[in-house]
C-alpha positions in Angstrom: -52.4 68.5 23.9 -52.5 71.6 21.4 -49.3 72.1 19.8 -48.3 68.6 19.8 -47.3 66.8 16.4 -48.9 63.6 16.1 -46.7 60.7 16.2 -46.0 58.0 13.7 -46.7 54.6 14.0 -43.6 52.7 13.7 -43.5 50.0 11.2 -41.8 46.7 12.0 -38.6 45.6 10.4 -39.7 43.6 7.4 -38.1 39.9 7.8 -36.5 38.2 5.5 -37.4 35.0 4.3 -35.5 32.1 6.2 -33.8 30.0 3.6 -34.2 26.3 4.5 -31.3 24.0 5.3 -29.9 22.1 3.2 -30.1 17.9 3.9 -26.7 16.8 4.2 -25.5 13.0 4.0 -24.9 11.5 7.3 -21.3 10.9 7.3 -20.0 8.2 10.1 -20.7 9.3 13.3 -18.6 8.1 16.7 -20.8 7.7 19.9 -17.7 8.1 21.7 -16.3 12.3 21.1 -13.1 11.2 22.2 -12.5 8.8 19.2 -12.1 10.4 15.8 -13.9 8.4 12.7 -11.5 7.4 9.9 -12.0 8.8 6.7 -13.4 6.2 4.1 -10.8 4.9 2.1 -11.1 5.5 -1.8 -12.5 3.0 -4.1 -9.6 1.0 -6.2 -9.6 2.4 -9.6 -11.7 0.9 -12.7 -9.3 -1.8 -14.7 -10.4 -4.0 -17.4 -9.1 -7.7 -17.6 -7.6 -7.2 -20.7 -5.5 -4.4 -19.1 -4.4 -6.9 -16.5 -3.9 -9.6 -18.9 -1.1 -6.9 -20.7 0.5 -5.8 -17.8 1.1 -9.5 -15.5 1.8 -10.7 -18.9 4.2 -8.0 -20.0 5.9 -8.1 -16.3 6.3 -12.3 -16.8 7.9 -12.1 -20.3 10.3 -8.8 -19.4 11.4 -9.9 -15.9 15.2 -12.0 -15.8 17.2 -12.7 -12.9 14.7 -12.0 -10.1 13.7 -8.7 -8.5 10.5 -9.2 -9.7 8.9 -7.5 -6.7 10.8 -4.2 -7.1 10.0 -4.5 -10.8 6.3 -5.1 -10.2 6.0 -2.0 -7.3 7.6 0.5 -10.0 4.7 -0.8 -13.0 2.0 -0.9 -10.2 2.3 1.8 -7.9 4.9 4.2 -9.6 3.5 4.1 -13.3 -0.1 2.7 -13.2 -0.7 4.7 -10.0 -3.3 1.3 -8.9 -1.8 1.1 -5.3 0.1 3.0 -2.9 3.0 2.0 -1.6 1.3 1.6 2.0 -1.2 -1.1 0.5 2.3 -2.6 -1.9 4.6 -3.1 1.4 1.7 -4.2 3.6 0.5 -6.4 0.9 4.4 -7.5 0.8 3.7 -8.3 4.7 1.3 -10.7 4.3 3.0 -12.6 1.4 6.4 -12.6 3.3 4.5 -15.1 5.7 2.4 -17.1 3.6 4.0 -20.4 1.9 5.2 -19.6 -2.1 6.3 -17.3 -4.2 6.1 -13.6 -3.3 5.5 -12.9 -7.3 2.3 -15.2 -6.8 0.9 -13.4 -4.0 1.6 -10.2 -4.8 0.4 -10.5 -8.4 -2.7 -12.4 -6.8 -3.7 -9.9 -3.7 -2.7 -6.7 -7.1 -5.6 -8.7 -9.2 -8.0 -9.1 -6.1 -7.7 -5.9 -5.4 -8.5 -4.1 -8.6 -11.1 -6.8 -10.4 -11.6 -9.4 -7.3 -11.5 -13.1 -7.3 -11.7 -13.2 -11.4 -8.9 -10.7 -11.3 -7.0 -12.6 -8.6 -7.5 -15.9 -11.6 -6.5 -13.2 -14.7 -3.4 -11.9 -12.6 -2.3 -15.5 -11.6 -2.2 -17.1 -15.1 -1.2 -13.8 -17.0 2.2 -13.9 -14.8 2.6 -17.8 -15.0 1.7 -18.8 -18.5 4.0 -16.7 -21.1 7.2 -17.5 -18.8 6.4 -21.3 -18.4 6.3 -21.4 -22.3 9.1 -19.3 -22.6 11.6 -21.5 -20.1 10.0 -24.3 -22.3 11.6 -23.7 -25.3 15.0 -21.9 -23.5 15.5 -24.9 -21.3 16.1 -27.2 -24.8 18.4 -24.6 -25.5 20.2 -24.2 -22.9 21.3 -27.8 -22.6 23.2 -27.2 -25.6 24.2 -23.8 -25.1 24.5 -23.7 -21.3 28.6 -24.0 -21.4 28.8 -20.6 -23.6 30.5 -18.0 -22.3 28.9 -15.2 -23.5 25.2 -17.0 -21.8 27.0 -17.2 -18.5 28.0 -13.6 -18.7 24.6 -13.1 -19.6 23.2 -14.1 -16.8 25.3 -12.7 -14.9 24.8 -9.2 -15.9 21.1 -9.9 -15.5 21.7 -10.6 -11.9 23.3 -7.8 -10.8 20.2 -5.6 -12.7 18.0 -7.5 -10.4 19.7 -7.1 -7.0 19.8 -3.6 -8.0 16.2 -3.5 -8.4 15.7 -5.2 -4.8 18.2 -2.3 -3.3 16.3 0.2 -4.7 13.1 -0.8 -3.9 14.4 -1.3 -0.2 16.0 1.8 0.2 12.4 3.7 -0.8 10.7 1.3 1.6 13.1 2.6 3.9 12.5 6.1 3.5 9.0 5.6 4.1 8.5 3.3 6.7 11.3 4.0 8.8 10.3 6.5 11.0 12.9 7.0 14.1 15.2 4.6 15.9 13.1 2.1 16.9 12.7 0.9 13.5 16.1 1.3 12.8 16.5 -1.3 16.0 13.9 -3.2 14.5 15.6 -3.5 11.3 19.2 -4.9 12.9 17.5 -7.2 15.5 15.7 -8.8 12.3 18.9 -9.1 10.2 21.0 -10.6 12.8 18.4 -13.2 13.8 17.6 -14.2 10.5 20.8 -14.2 8.6 23.3 -14.9 11.7 20.9 -16.9 13.9 19.5 -18.8 11.5 15.9 -18.2 12.4 12.9 -18.8 10.3 11.1 -15.7 9.1 7.7 -16.9 10.2 9.3 -17.3 14.3 11.2 -13.7 13.7 7.7 -12.0 12.8 5.8 -13.8 15.8 9.0 -12.7 17.9 9.3 -9.2 17.0 5.8 -8.8 15.5 3.6 -8.3 18.8 6.8 -5.6 20.1 6.7 -3.8 16.8 2.7 -3.1 16.8 2.6 -2.6 20.7 5.0 0.2 20.0 3.4 1.5 16.6 0.0 1.6 18.5 -2.4 4.3 17.9 -1.7 7.1 20.9 -3.5 10.2 21.5 -2.3 13.9 20.0 -1.3 16.0 23.2 -2.4 18.8 21.3 -6.0 17.3 21.5 -5.8 16.4 25.3 -3.7 20.2 25.8 -7.4 21.4 24.3 -9.5 19.6 25.9 -8.1 20.1 29.4 -8.7 24.1 28.5 -12.1 23.3 27.5 -12.8 21.2 30.7 -11.2 24.1 32.4 -12.6 27.0 30.9 
């Protein structure tokens, strides 16, 4: 038609190039969507064998009168950061029901945790050899000066310090492990069975262990269940 303006051809909008998706390494995937996969635990810190020798040798030479477990925990967990409190107390619970000294079991566990079988062997020899040599030499002196009042006072004072270290470890463990009334009841029952009924520790663990495991079993979160119900309704 005359007088009509010529129509311009509309140019299509320019499309920006799509960015290629970056490939990510697949993590652990659970076949059941209702079950969450736990995170992969961190690797233990890299520690040299010489550091293990110095660490356990120093513990063997500077610990007197007992309380060695608390001393190892303070150095390995608090100062060095080689273990977490959860790992240390889990190892202590296992060592408690095994035959042998707790100190030996804890040392072997820490050495194996850090450097495998070689680390466990080094830790065991390092914590046992210096005290063996020192006690052998001091034993000869004790036969001559053991009845001295100053020697008895020194041993009594060191024993009191060891009891204080153990009490401190028990207090810190209780703060991080006791979660409610049930845990307090288990502590009281264990104390009564071991202290008053004179029941062996292994029997107490076999009796109360399954009950504690059942009580602290993994339970689904109530918030997650409510969210799933809302999604199912919608």
